[in-house]
MIZAZA-767069 format. One record per residue: residue in three letters; x, y, z of N, C-alpha, C in turn. Coordinates in steps of 0.001 Angstrom, whole numbers, plus 500000, padded with zeros to 6 digits. Each point is the difference from the previous one (the first is absolute). Layout:
ALAXYZXYZXYZ ...
REM end
This chain:
UNK669530041927073853500520499878501364500030498543500411 UNK501008499607500751500111498611500416498946499657501030 UNK499786498711500182499033499566501001500403500450501392 UNK501306500022500276500466500457501304499628501456500205 UNK500226500816498971499642501403500104498511500186500194 UNK499176499191499318498555500090500142499573499695501423 UNK500595498974500604499637499640501366500362501122500962 UNK501202500586499796500412501081500884499057501177499858 UNK499620500313498764499129501129499770498599499775500522 UNK499592498739500154498662499698500473499887500056501512 UNK501082500314500693499935500177501438500541498836500798 UNK500466498943499363500606498888500719501342500436500582 UNK500509499243500971501311500311500572501039499973498889 UNK500791501068499924500956500138498908501145499004500142 UNK500591499679498883501153499104499956501161500610500785 UNK500597499267500941501132500538500765501201500302499093 UNK500488501216500078501110500458499168501164500408500892 UNK501209499667499584501222500483500657500705500955499053 UNK500153501253500412500753500979499221501424500009500536 UNK500951499580499178501402499895500397500742501229499476 UNK500483500845500915500603501283499650501507499940500242 UNK500787500038498940501452499903500110500609501367500303 UNK500954500044500942500608501275500357501449499820500432 UNK500741501103499900501365500042500530500379501453500274 UNK500078500352501267500511501301500457499397501201499274 UNK498696499965499824499311501173499472498675500180500749 UNK500090500318501297498793500039500830498992501061499590 UNK500457501108499386499039501030499587499100499480498880 UNK500592499340499016499207499425498907499107498882500519 UNK500540499133500846499204498908500571498807500561500769 UNK500209501110500704498908500616500738498859500421499087 UNK500339500547498821498970500403499041499245498791499466 UNK500709498903499763499365498771499499499071499418501056 UNK500468499921501242499168499436501061498795500878500296 UNK500172501327499926498867500896500215498916499757498961 UNK500399499755498750499034499710498939499333498645500218 UNK500754499015500453499408498691500264499037500054501190 UNK500279500871500948499110500139501157498628500516499592 UNK499915500692498854498757500616499561499374499291498805 UNK500225498718499878499397499246498904498476499934500156 UNK499309499791498893498535500004500044499407498654500403 UNK500844498997500197499555498697500485500976499495501055 UNK499498499143500874500847499377501004500351498574499617 UNK500144499136501013500354498598499794501315499844499246 UNK500996500803500366501340499820499454501010500324501090 UNK501176499423499889501089500313500908501124500645499209 UNK500862500726500695501181500603499393501222499399500679 UNK500914499453499201501244499447500528501154500758499352 UNK500745500733500810501144500762499495501189499064499862 UNK500493499869498772501158499149499698501243500885500067 UNK500675499974501127501089500935500287501351499333499731 UNK500726500557499033501284499428499578501161500518500840 UNK499798500081501317501101500343500897500097501462500379 UNK498871500716500032500017501421500350500424500217501447 UNK500381501230500310500332500387501368498718500153500820 UNK500157500316501263498852500110500903499035501111499603 UNK500422500949499158499110501077499578498779499460499265 UNK500179498913499269498868499412499276499019499361500970 UNK500487499265500983499113499409501010499228501091500732 UNK500678501109500291499341501115500682498922500621499128 UNK500270500097498695499005500562499075498766499102499915 UNK500204498698499958498870499063499946499157500119501260 UNK500653500055501160499273500129501265499245501321500065 UNK500623501066499489499361501318500007498736500018499151 UNK500078499395498824498828499927499126498879499208500682 UNK500357498910500649498994499178500687499299500791501096 UNK500773500815500729499395500819501057499115501097499422 UNK500421500557498869499264501110499393498750499545499251 UNK499887498698499762498861499497499220499297498875500756 UNK499389500321501157499347498943500790498808499367499288 UNK499462500684498992498868499455499241500413499554498607 UNK501243499639499855500499499542498698499189498812499509 UNK499834499915498685499194498934499428500677498638500049 UNK501321499974500184500654498700500066499601499268501284 UNK500013498688499942499690499188501172501252499709500816 UNK501160500163499358501266499621500636501133500717499290 UNK500938500543500774501190500655499457501214499308500592 UNK500865499474499118501136499180500435501293500591499444 UNK501054499974500809501329500417499566500881498759499924 UNK500376499610498785500853498824499769501376500494499566 UNK501007499774500824501341500582499803501033498898499823 UNK500984500269499134501165499127499869501258500859500108 UNK501147499428500380501237500786500127500410500630498675 UNK500660501135500084500491500700498818501269499318499495 UNK499842499258498901501139499323499381500037500334498522 UNK499699501252499666499934500421498612498575499941499485 UNK499826500319498731498679500049499363499459498580499877 UNK499026499652500852499432498654499997498470500079500028 UNK499451500671499004498546500188499954499265498671499905 UNK500540499045499247499342498693499856499843499336501361 UNK501067499980500773499943499377501322499063500761500927 UNK500035501335499950499135500802500865498528499690499734 UNK499635499847498740498604499694499666499633498595500476 UNK500915499065499889499712498646500491499788499993501512 UNK500818500749500724499823500103501454498604500533500309 UNK499587501039499267498691500613500235498868499026499684 UNK500119499258498902498956499030499659499916498915501071 UNK501150499568500520500008498997501062499266500503501242 UNK499994501328500193499334500597501161498546500361499719 UNK499559499814498778498658500441499596498975498876500140 UNK498715500392499837498912499032500163499038499968498817 UNK500069500954499109498992500136498955500025498897498956 UNK498839499777499385499900499059498889500552500589498711 UNK500073501330499950500392500713498786501071501007500376 UNK501108500007499266501148500855500301500077501141498993 UNK500083501228500509500175501171499142501317500658500389 UNK500957500015499076501312500574500272500016501468499577 UNK500517500831500893500032501446499815501314500509500556 UNK500631500949499330501245500563500509499727501135500977 UNK500938500209500908499846501007501037500161501422499529 UNK500138500209498685500004501355499450498918500145498926 UNK499006499112500028498904500028499028498688500196500747 UNK499440501188499895498810500372500763498742499503499279 UNK499183499179500661498791499486499355498815500948500169 UNK499049499893499096498755500743500135499072499292500996 UNK498946500680500464499141499410501038499308498704499604 UNK499884499721498714499344498761499573501006498963499491 UNK501255500152500370501047499096499517499710498552500383 UNK499717499755501270499750498634500448498716499461499391 UNK498940500792500004498727499515499461500093499735498504 UNK500765500808499274500175499764498560500774498703499745 UNK501066499788500766500739498744499848499102498812500357 UNK499211500172501039499111498914500408499009499654498890 UNK499502501001499317499016499767498953500606499450498705 UNK501302500209499826500661499434498821500507498578500256 UNK500013499589501263500521498675500346499181498908499333 UNK500715499039499430499348498909499278500868498753500134 UNK499428498874500416500809498783500162500774499661498728 UNK501284499683500179500841499624498868500676501165499306 UNK499805501218500542500568501199499373500745500835501027 UNK501081500652499568500661501049500768499620501334499357 UNK500084501083500757499668501326499487501234500884500086 UNK500428500552498868501164500880499962499540501420499719 UNK500270500901500942499622501395499850501181500859499620 UNK499774501317499990501082500918499646499951501224500908 UNK500698501056499628500184501141500902500060501296499217 UNK499704501093500704500186501345499480501258500560500661 UNK500984500387499189501254500537500539499843501472500333 UNK500388500392501212499869501387500441501349500721499944 UNK499937501307499863501215500814499938500619500146501385 UNK501259500435500010500679500244501271499300501105500773 UNK499543501040499301499347501121500674498694499604500656 UNK499150499271499277498721499569500571500235499037501160 UNK500966499122499861500324499070501078500433500740501256 UNK500854500992499826500481500772501152498848500716500699 UNK499110500612499217498866500714500599499084499037500746 UNK499750498841499398499092499031500615500561499469501314 UNK501284499656500018500586499420501202500240501044501085 UNK500118501253499608500170501080500978498667500459500574 UNK498902499486499425498677500378500490499585501402499634 UNK500590500548498918499676501382499632498695500101499214 UNK499513498884499466498714500003499315498908499634500997 UNK498896500717499952498923499798500972499348498627499869 UNK499965499479498777499363498703499747501076498999499600 UNK500049498837500637501029499012499633499756499418498613 UNK501039499440499424499936499487498634498869499001499788 UNK499800499109500954499032498925499782498555500489499979 UNK499759501231500444498632500534499984499728500887498796 UNK500988500244499178499834500896498851499189499345498884 UNK499190500824499334499165499513498920500667500109498642 UNK499312499495498974500554499942498653500306501389499451 UNK499142500987500288500232501355499503501302500587500524 UNK500283499785501260501239500503500591501203499333499343 UNK499887498699499765501115499281499381500216500427498553 UNK498937500393499328500161500533498653500855501267500041 UNK499758500843500988500832501194500170501444499653500275 UNK500223498963500799501383499586500294500682499449498750 UNK499216499362499136500583499487498750500420501167499116 UNK499162501014499917500328501164499174501206500748500559 UNK500164499939501325501149500645500644501237499107500011 UNK499900498830499402501076499014499916500440499462501364 UNK499056499984500919500253499395501300499629498522500012 UNK499319499526498965499614498590499871500200499582498550 UNK500480498780499786500357499585498640498807499532499174 UNK498842499776500643498806499583499263498779500210500885 UNK498850500027499381498772500188500764498860499125499484 UNK500034499628498732498910499221499401499717498703500767 UNK501025499238500468499704498756500730499277500211501329 UNK499855501261500442499250500258501226498498499914499772 UNK499590499981498740498589499787499684499658498553500347 UNK498939499802500751499672498667500479499145499236498996 UNK500413498785499746499268499091499115499799498705500764 UNK498830499390499884499703498780500737500714498782499449 UNK499660498846500556500587498753499536499429499652498626 UNK500821499392499168499567499643498649500955498960499426 UNK499547499297498985500830498962499384501255500583499361 UNK499972501284499640501170500629499386501189500065500963 UNK499737499838501268501100500020500979500839498722499951 UNK499495498961499410500695498720499985501039499961498872 UNK501258499901500381501072499908499013499980498626499338 UNK500307499983498713500069498718499285501230499202500404 UNK501074500699500354501208499309500450500652500838501085 UNK500879499387500740500675500687501104501439500287499606 UNK500357501277499921501388500407499729500625500478501305 UNK501261499710500218500624500360501264500494501438500035 UNK500126500636498851500481501383499973498906500971500430 UNK500435501145500539499106501086500403499071499609501149 UNK500437499059500821499245499613501186500462500871501170 UNK499050500456500825500338500861501139499365499435501263 UNK500826499579500932499465499460501248499533501099500940 UNK500115501263499572499445501092500802498477499992499958 UNK499409499178499117498545499931499867499670498660499325 UNK499990498956500808499857498643499481499182499170500987 UNK499025499251499493499154499194500878499996498544499539 UNK499998499089500968500034498569499685499337499239501148 UNK499355498903499685499416499158501041501103499364500836 UNK499772499926501304500989499392500889500342498581499556 UNK498987499214499653500266498606499629500926499907498786 UNK499867500958499064500867499994498825501411500445500366 UNK500097500985500894501304500482500458500744498895500739 UNK499276499270500855500608498900500757500452498888499060 UNK499217499753498957500307498904499077501342500190499302 UNK500416501255499776501291500256499348501070500388501019 UNK499649499925501293500889500328501124500403501471500011 UNK499096500862499535500180501436500135501114500586499161 UNK500474501169500436501118500659499321501270499186500202 UNK500879500047499013501269499283500091501055500935500592 UNK500479499655501175500941500854500729501417499935499438 UNK500209499208498950501288500047499301500147501318499248 UNK498870500683499778500041501322499371500280501037501082 UNK501194500583499961500365501060500928500385501226499176 UNK499962501160500611500211501221499239498742500337499217 UNK500038501138499320498814500476499307499721499175498738 UNK498727499612499825499574499545498704499627498557499782 UNK498799499808499423499552498767499337499589498850500905 UNK500033500173501313499442498948500859498494499867499791 UNK499358501127499647498566499961499731499709499312498663 UNK500833500269498995499834499330498711500177498492500144 UNK500978499596500812500223498574500226498787499353500654 UNK499399500688500982498808499462500653498874499807498995 UNK499740501017499183498907499921499028500262498892498984 UNK501246499853499582500353498933499058499696498632500595 UNK500370499791501249499767498696500630498520499770500284 UNK499281501058500363498554499873500179499338499568498688 UNK500410500646498904499426499656498692500304498555499647 UNK501219499562500311500390498628499689499188498999500827 UNK499515500424501168499191499116500846498527500035499605 UNK499660500829498996498629500030499506499212501243500339 UNK500610500960500729499310501242500348500103500975498832 UNK498887500587499609499978500925498877499984501446500495 UNK500281500929499090500179501397500370498800500852499585 UNK499620500888500926498864500887499798500465501431500263 UNK499579500952499180500428501388500146499198500762501034 UNK500696500776500816499328500794501031499922501480499685 UNK500433500392498783499959501418499620498558500503499964 UNK499833501300500141498692500644500017499148499497501175 UNK500669499578501056499272499530501168500832500100501276 UNK501261499564499960500803499877501225501219500930500019 UNK500016501014499144501180500864499873500452500567501345 UNK501318500097500206500565500589501211500905501180499618 UNK500301500850500985500822501190499766501398499767500558 UNK500959499935499086501381499671500367500760501267500354 UNK500355500137501276500750501157500479501411499986499425 UNK500474501168499632501329500110499383501085499632501005 UNK501068499389499504501204499759500782501164499823499041 UNK501217500237500449501158499746499132500020498538499589 UNK500491499727498817500022498632499489500882499117500867 UNK499496498792500311500782499051500795501214499500499217 UNK501079499666500697501158499417499316499608498721499271 UNK500510499830498777499584498859499188501184499135499579 UNK500951499853500907501218499266499664499719498549499632 UNK498959499407500600499711498583499757498847499799499024 UNK499513501076499388498840499879499122500250499060498829 UNK501144500122499357500290499149498842500138498535500396 UNK500612499752501148500111498623500479498628499413500280 UNK499115500797500618498643499533500267499225499770498700 UNK500209500877499033499335499821498706500454498693499343 UNK501284499733500037500512498761499401499422498772500709 UNK499807500114501310499428498878500741498572499728499542 UNK499220501055499793498629499821499515500004499414498597 UNK500849500532499121500048499505498619500377498522499958 UNK500891499589500895500378498588500061498825499148500458 UNK499190500550500863498865499242500525498867499876498988 UNK499970500876499029498980499885498958500076498633499340 UNK501208499501499836500188498706499336500161498840500975 UNK500027500297501312500336498950500964498817499159500446 UNK498811500570499967498829499268500488499834500041501506 UNK500831500779500707499920500080501459498684500643500422 UNK499354499422501018498750500543500534500189500496501432 UNK500668499230500833500184500394501400501300500781500187 UNK499958500923500948501175500805500315501120499125500547 UNK501234500367499696501146499283500563500072500220501509 UNK499769501229500425499963500367501418498801500909500163 UNK498951499512500626498751500745499974499250500069501309 UNK498687500099499879499097500202501136500153498929501069 UNK500257498779499601500054498884500957501154500122500992 UNK500933500920499771501106500194500950499616500944501138 UNK498739500457500025499531500945501020498787499432500727 UNK499804500454501261500854500956500713501312499373500432 UNK501050500809499970501326499549500381500432500651501306 UNK501138499607500536500449500509501305500251501497500031 UNK500294500612498828500277501435499989498765500841499680 UNK498921499363499587498780500733499683499353500520501286 UNK499598501249499980499334500594501161498604500449499591 UNK498997499445500639498613500281499670499331500677501195 UNK499460501180499812499316500723501069498627500440499517 UNK498944499626500733498656500466499672499811501348500692 UNK499860501038499194499939501373500506498588500413500357 UNK499024499537499242498599500328500246499122498838499598 UNK498867499855500678499077498934499683500255498757500814 UNK499524498877499506500096498724500697501437499646500317 UNK500309499850501283501340499608500408500939501167500235 UNK499511501248499934500860501172500194500654499960501379 UNK501303500343499993500752499983501242500812498738500189 UNK499711498973499157500762498754500076501002499916498892 UNK500688498879499858500988499799498929499670498753499230 
REM end
């Protein structure tokens, strides 16, 4: 375990964490994610919703969750919104980071439900000079529908390993073994950083390292590879990669596949950058907050203001 994790476990004030949750017009899934974050086993973290231009239904869902969870473990809940100008996840995350306060950034998608120890596990894996890349359990359409309709008495984030084993046998989940928890260890440290198979739905990085590369590159629009580009540039700046499997797994709610018209163009951009030596984003975090960014503190310090 890292020294930071040891200090947190010894009862010292925990490292401030910002959980950045990306969403677009899926308030039911976002509600499940926020409900799980409200019930984390540790506090000293904020949640910043990175909204890529959703309608007012998403703002209403965030406010509803805040009202329903007056004892939520988060210290602050923020809604960071940008206008809907197509798939701009990179920009949405940068807006959210600009609105955040934490020393450590944990990126999570608005359709990926975390377990109750998600924040504490990420906190304990945090290590200076390293980013942590986690993964997800893919859920079936049927299980997703039941969970979001509230037909199951116990929400997904409270289910134990035995229940998930049953879901695996029923083919409602694509894997179950990574749900077994394993502590921090040297085996988590990758010898090299590869940009493929990176998922920003479960990715953690120190704020100072994110700022040093100017965050996500907003030249990446449409689905795909903005997260790989970030990890590539972080690695080029000296940040190494650490695995979060068997510790930080999240449950990915089913949805139809997003349009991927620009995926190949984004892939070519990343491949070109492998040889370019570029470290900072062409258009990144430093462009925020901008005139179109809307930041609203929904709960916690500063709630009711903009």
